[in-house]
PyMOL commands that place a pseudoatom at each C-alpha (Angstrom):
pseudoatom trace, name=CA, resn=UNK, resi=1, chain=A, elem=C, hetatm=0, pos=[177.619, 70.212, 121.192]
pseudoatom trace, name=CA, resn=UNK, resi=2, chain=A, elem=C, hetatm=0, pos=[179.734, 70.242, 118.014]
pseudoatom trace, name=CA, resn=UNK, resi=3, chain=A, elem=C, hetatm=0, pos=[181.311, 72.989, 115.935]
pseudoatom trace, name=CA, resn=UNK, resi=4, chain=A, elem=C, hetatm=0, pos=[180.922, 73.709, 112.211]
pseudoatom trace, name=CA, resn=UNK, resi=5, chain=A, elem=C, hetatm=0, pos=[183.269, 75.998, 110.321]
pseudoatom trace, name=CA, resn=UNK, resi=6, chain=A, elem=C, hetatm=0, pos=[181.475, 78.276, 107.861]
pseudoatom trace, name=CA, resn=UNK, resi=7, chain=A, elem=C, hetatm=0, pos=[183.530, 80.820, 105.898]
pseudoatom trace, name=CA, resn=UNK, resi=8, chain=A, elem=C, hetatm=0, pos=[185.995, 81.491, 108.702]
pseudoatom trace, name=CA, resn=UNK, resi=9, chain=A, elem=C, hetatm=0, pos=[183.179, 81.837, 111.225]
pseudoatom trace, name=CA, resn=UNK, resi=10, chain=A, elem=C, hetatm=0, pos=[182.453, 79.114, 113.698]
pseudoatom trace, name=CA, resn=UNK, resi=11, chain=A, elem=C, hetatm=0, pos=[178.931, 77.851, 114.126]
pseudoatom trace, name=CA, resn=UNK, resi=12, chain=A, elem=C, hetatm=0, pos=[178.231, 76.009, 117.341]
pseudoatom trace, name=CA, resn=UNK, resi=13, chain=A, elem=C, hetatm=0, pos=[175.605, 73.322, 117.510]
pseudoatom trace, name=CA, resn=UNK, resi=14, chain=A, elem=C, hetatm=0, pos=[173.514, 72.799, 120.617]
pseudoatom trace, name=CA, resn=UNK, resi=15, chain=A, elem=C, hetatm=0, pos=[170.439, 70.862, 121.621]
pseudoatom trace, name=CA, resn=UNK, resi=16, chain=A, elem=C, hetatm=0, pos=[167.251, 72.719, 122.419]
pseudoatom trace, name=CA, resn=UNK, resi=17, chain=A, elem=C, hetatm=0, pos=[167.450, 71.440, 126.003]
pseudoatom trace, name=CA, resn=UNK, resi=18, chain=A, elem=C, hetatm=0, pos=[170.983, 72.824, 126.447]
pseudoatom trace, name=CA, resn=UNK, resi=19, chain=A, elem=C, hetatm=0, pos=[169.919, 76.093, 124.857]
pseudoatom trace, name=CA, resn=UNK, resi=20, chain=A, elem=C, hetatm=0, pos=[167.109, 76.512, 127.376]
pseudoatom trace, name=CA, resn=UNK, resi=21, chain=A, elem=C, hetatm=0, pos=[169.442, 75.804, 130.293]
pseudoatom trace, name=CA, resn=UNK, resi=22, chain=A, elem=C, hetatm=0, pos=[172.077, 78.283, 129.054]
pseudoatom trace, name=CA, resn=UNK, resi=23, chain=A, elem=C, hetatm=0, pos=[169.972, 80.797, 127.151]
pseudoatom trace, name=CA, resn=UNK, resi=24, chain=A, elem=C, hetatm=0, pos=[171.358, 83.987, 128.665]
pseudoatom trace, name=CA, resn=UNK, resi=25, chain=A, elem=C, hetatm=0, pos=[175.031, 83.089, 128.207]
pseudoatom trace, name=CA, resn=UNK, resi=26, chain=A, elem=C, hetatm=0, pos=[174.425, 81.780, 124.682]
pseudoatom trace, name=CA, resn=UNK, resi=27, chain=A, elem=C, hetatm=0, pos=[172.616, 84.962, 123.683]
pseudoatom trace, name=CA, resn=UNK, resi=28, chain=A, elem=C, hetatm=0, pos=[175.542, 86.949, 125.090]
pseudoatom trace, name=CA, resn=UNK, resi=29, chain=A, elem=C, hetatm=0, pos=[177.998, 84.884, 123.016]
pseudoatom trace, name=CA, resn=UNK, resi=30, chain=A, elem=C, hetatm=0, pos=[175.952, 85.285, 119.838]
pseudoatom trace, name=CA, resn=UNK, resi=31, chain=A, elem=C, hetatm=0, pos=[175.727, 89.026, 120.419]
pseudoatom trace, name=CA, resn=UNK, resi=32, chain=A, elem=C, hetatm=0, pos=[179.302, 89.698, 121.524]
pseudoatom trace, name=CA, resn=UNK, resi=33, chain=A, elem=C, hetatm=0, pos=[181.256, 87.277, 119.340]
pseudoatom trace, name=CA, resn=UNK, resi=34, chain=A, elem=C, hetatm=0, pos=[178.885, 87.046, 116.351]
pseudoatom trace, name=CA, resn=UNK, resi=35, chain=A, elem=C, hetatm=0, pos=[178.960, 83.253, 116.592]
pseudoatom trace, name=CA, resn=UNK, resi=36, chain=A, elem=C, hetatm=0, pos=[175.731, 81.686, 115.317]
pseudoatom trace, name=CA, resn=UNK, resi=37, chain=A, elem=C, hetatm=0, pos=[174.233, 78.610, 116.964]
pseudoatom trace, name=CA, resn=UNK, resi=38, chain=A, elem=C, hetatm=0, pos=[172.729, 75.634, 115.177]
pseudoatom trace, name=CA, resn=UNK, resi=39, chain=A, elem=C, hetatm=0, pos=[169.854, 74.490, 117.419]
pseudoatom trace, name=CA, resn=UNK, resi=40, chain=A, elem=C, hetatm=0, pos=[168.938, 70.822, 117.095]
pseudoatom trace, name=CA, resn=UNK, resi=41, chain=A, elem=C, hetatm=0, pos=[165.405, 69.791, 118.049]
pseudoatom trace, name=CA, resn=UNK, resi=42, chain=A, elem=C, hetatm=0, pos=[164.004, 66.281, 118.059]
pseudoatom trace, name=CA, resn=UNK, resi=43, chain=A, elem=C, hetatm=0, pos=[160.989, 65.838, 115.795]
pseudoatom trace, name=CA, resn=UNK, resi=44, chain=A, elem=C, hetatm=0, pos=[161.230, 69.470, 114.652]
pseudoatom trace, name=CA, resn=UNK, resi=45, chain=A, elem=C, hetatm=0, pos=[163.201, 71.426, 112.109]
pseudoatom trace, name=CA, resn=UNK, resi=46, chain=A, elem=C, hetatm=0, pos=[166.544, 72.705, 113.277]
pseudoatom trace, name=CA, resn=UNK, resi=47, chain=A, elem=C, hetatm=0, pos=[167.060, 76.439, 113.729]
pseudoatom trace, name=CA, resn=UNK, resi=48, chain=A, elem=C, hetatm=0, pos=[169.895, 78.936, 113.462]
pseudoatom trace, name=CA, resn=UNK, resi=49, chain=A, elem=C, hetatm=0, pos=[170.303, 81.623, 116.115]
pseudoatom trace, name=CA, resn=UNK, resi=50, chain=A, elem=C, hetatm=0, pos=[172.200, 84.750, 115.049]
pseudoatom trace, name=CA, resn=UNK, resi=51, chain=A, elem=C, hetatm=0, pos=[172.080, 88.487, 115.614]
pseudoatom trace, name=CA, resn=UNK, resi=52, chain=A, elem=C, hetatm=0, pos=[169.809, 90.664, 113.518]
pseudoatom trace, name=CA, resn=UNK, resi=53, chain=A, elem=C, hetatm=0, pos=[172.926, 92.467, 112.285]
pseudoatom trace, name=CA, resn=UNK, resi=54, chain=A, elem=C, hetatm=0, pos=[174.477, 89.209, 111.054]
pseudoatom trace, name=CA, resn=UNK, resi=55, chain=A, elem=C, hetatm=0, pos=[171.201, 88.149, 109.437]
pseudoatom trace, name=CA, resn=UNK, resi=56, chain=A, elem=C, hetatm=0, pos=[170.914, 91.466, 107.578]
pseudoatom trace, name=CA, resn=UNK, resi=57, chain=A, elem=C, hetatm=0, pos=[174.553, 91.217, 106.480]
pseudoatom trace, name=CA, resn=UNK, resi=58, chain=A, elem=C, hetatm=0, pos=[173.920, 87.734, 105.097]
pseudoatom trace, name=CA, resn=UNK, resi=59, chain=A, elem=C, hetatm=0, pos=[170.822, 88.920, 103.252]
pseudoatom trace, name=CA, resn=UNK, resi=60, chain=A, elem=C, hetatm=0, pos=[172.743, 91.843, 101.737]
pseudoatom trace, name=CA, resn=UNK, resi=61, chain=A, elem=C, hetatm=0, pos=[175.548, 89.521, 100.613]
pseudoatom trace, name=CA, resn=UNK, resi=62, chain=A, elem=C, hetatm=0, pos=[173.049, 87.144, 99.000]
pseudoatom trace, name=CA, resn=UNK, resi=63, chain=A, elem=C, hetatm=0, pos=[171.419, 90.082, 97.215]
pseudoatom trace, name=CA, resn=UNK, resi=64, chain=A, elem=C, hetatm=0, pos=[174.740, 91.413, 95.908]
pseudoatom trace, name=CA, resn=UNK, resi=65, chain=A, elem=C, hetatm=0, pos=[175.805, 87.969, 94.696]
pseudoatom trace, name=CA, resn=UNK, resi=66, chain=A, elem=C, hetatm=0, pos=[172.438, 87.195, 93.082]
pseudoatom trace, name=CA, resn=UNK, resi=67, chain=A, elem=C, hetatm=0, pos=[173.395, 89.288, 90.051]
pseudoatom trace, name=CA, resn=UNK, resi=68, chain=A, elem=C, hetatm=0, pos=[176.033, 87.347, 88.057]
pseudoatom trace, name=CA, resn=UNK, resi=69, chain=A, elem=C, hetatm=0, pos=[177.706, 90.502, 86.712]
pseudoatom trace, name=CA, resn=UNK, resi=70, chain=A, elem=C, hetatm=0, pos=[177.956, 92.013, 90.186]
pseudoatom trace, name=CA, resn=UNK, resi=71, chain=A, elem=C, hetatm=0, pos=[179.177, 88.698, 91.623]
pseudoatom trace, name=CA, resn=UNK, resi=72, chain=A, elem=C, hetatm=0, pos=[181.922, 88.591, 88.979]
pseudoatom trace, name=CA, resn=UNK, resi=73, chain=A, elem=C, hetatm=0, pos=[183.056, 92.111, 89.817]
pseudoatom trace, name=CA, resn=UNK, resi=74, chain=A, elem=C, hetatm=0, pos=[183.168, 91.300, 93.519]
pseudoatom trace, name=CA, resn=UNK, resi=75, chain=A, elem=C, hetatm=0, pos=[185.140, 88.115, 92.839]
pseudoatom trace, name=CA, resn=UNK, resi=76, chain=A, elem=C, hetatm=0, pos=[187.598, 90.022, 90.658]
pseudoatom trace, name=CA, resn=UNK, resi=77, chain=A, elem=C, hetatm=0, pos=[188.034, 92.689, 93.342]
pseudoatom trace, name=CA, resn=UNK, resi=78, chain=A, elem=C, hetatm=0, pos=[188.689, 90.066, 96.007]
pseudoatom trace, name=CA, resn=UNK, resi=79, chain=A, elem=C, hetatm=0, pos=[191.290, 88.397, 93.784]
pseudoatom trace, name=CA, resn=UNK, resi=80, chain=A, elem=C, hetatm=0, pos=[192.986, 91.758, 93.130]
pseudoatom trace, name=CA, resn=UNK, resi=81, chain=A, elem=C, hetatm=0, pos=[193.039, 92.565, 96.837]
pseudoatom trace, name=CA, resn=UNK, resi=82, chain=A, elem=C, hetatm=0, pos=[194.574, 89.162, 97.598]
pseudoatom trace, name=CA, resn=UNK, resi=83, chain=A, elem=C, hetatm=0, pos=[197.412, 90.072, 95.184]
pseudoatom trace, name=CA, resn=UNK, resi=84, chain=A, elem=C, hetatm=0, pos=[197.789, 93.558, 96.729]
pseudoatom trace, name=CA, resn=UNK, resi=85, chain=A, elem=C, hetatm=0, pos=[196.653, 95.103, 93.454]
pseudoatom trace, name=CA, resn=UNK, resi=86, chain=A, elem=C, hetatm=0, pos=[195.121, 98.350, 94.655]
pseudoatom trace, name=CA, resn=UNK, resi=87, chain=A, elem=C, hetatm=0, pos=[194.384, 101.579, 92.831]
pseudoatom trace, name=CA, resn=UNK, resi=88, chain=A, elem=C, hetatm=0, pos=[195.325, 104.775, 94.635]
pseudoatom trace, name=CA, resn=UNK, resi=89, chain=A, elem=C, hetatm=0, pos=[192.496, 107.301, 94.597]
pseudoatom trace, name=CA, resn=UNK, resi=90, chain=A, elem=C, hetatm=0, pos=[193.094, 110.851, 95.815]
pseudoatom trace, name=CA, resn=UNK, resi=91, chain=A, elem=C, hetatm=0, pos=[189.837, 111.938, 97.390]
pseudoatom trace, name=CA, resn=UNK, resi=92, chain=A, elem=C, hetatm=0, pos=[191.025, 115.541, 97.649]
pseudoatom trace, name=CA, resn=UNK, resi=93, chain=A, elem=C, hetatm=0, pos=[190.793, 116.049, 93.860]
for i in range(1, 93): cmd.bond("trace and resi %d" % i, "trace and resi %d" % (i + 1))
show_as sticks, trace
zoom trace
């Protein structure tokens, strides 16, 4: 098994044989810790195991970033947040 770092999340890699032997505990880890697994299979395409919630989050992120204008706004907002540049909004008004 080896570990890949992907955007501050850790992806663990495991063989199909090891996955079968440890399926229950691996599913628990994926569910509880939101750590995806890269499943390596001989003579087959590799697979990624992740929760439905994490998959949907990834799909939503890809959708939001697929529009260049929206992606630019998100990038700008992230940069402003990194500099502690926040706008106070009074929701009571």
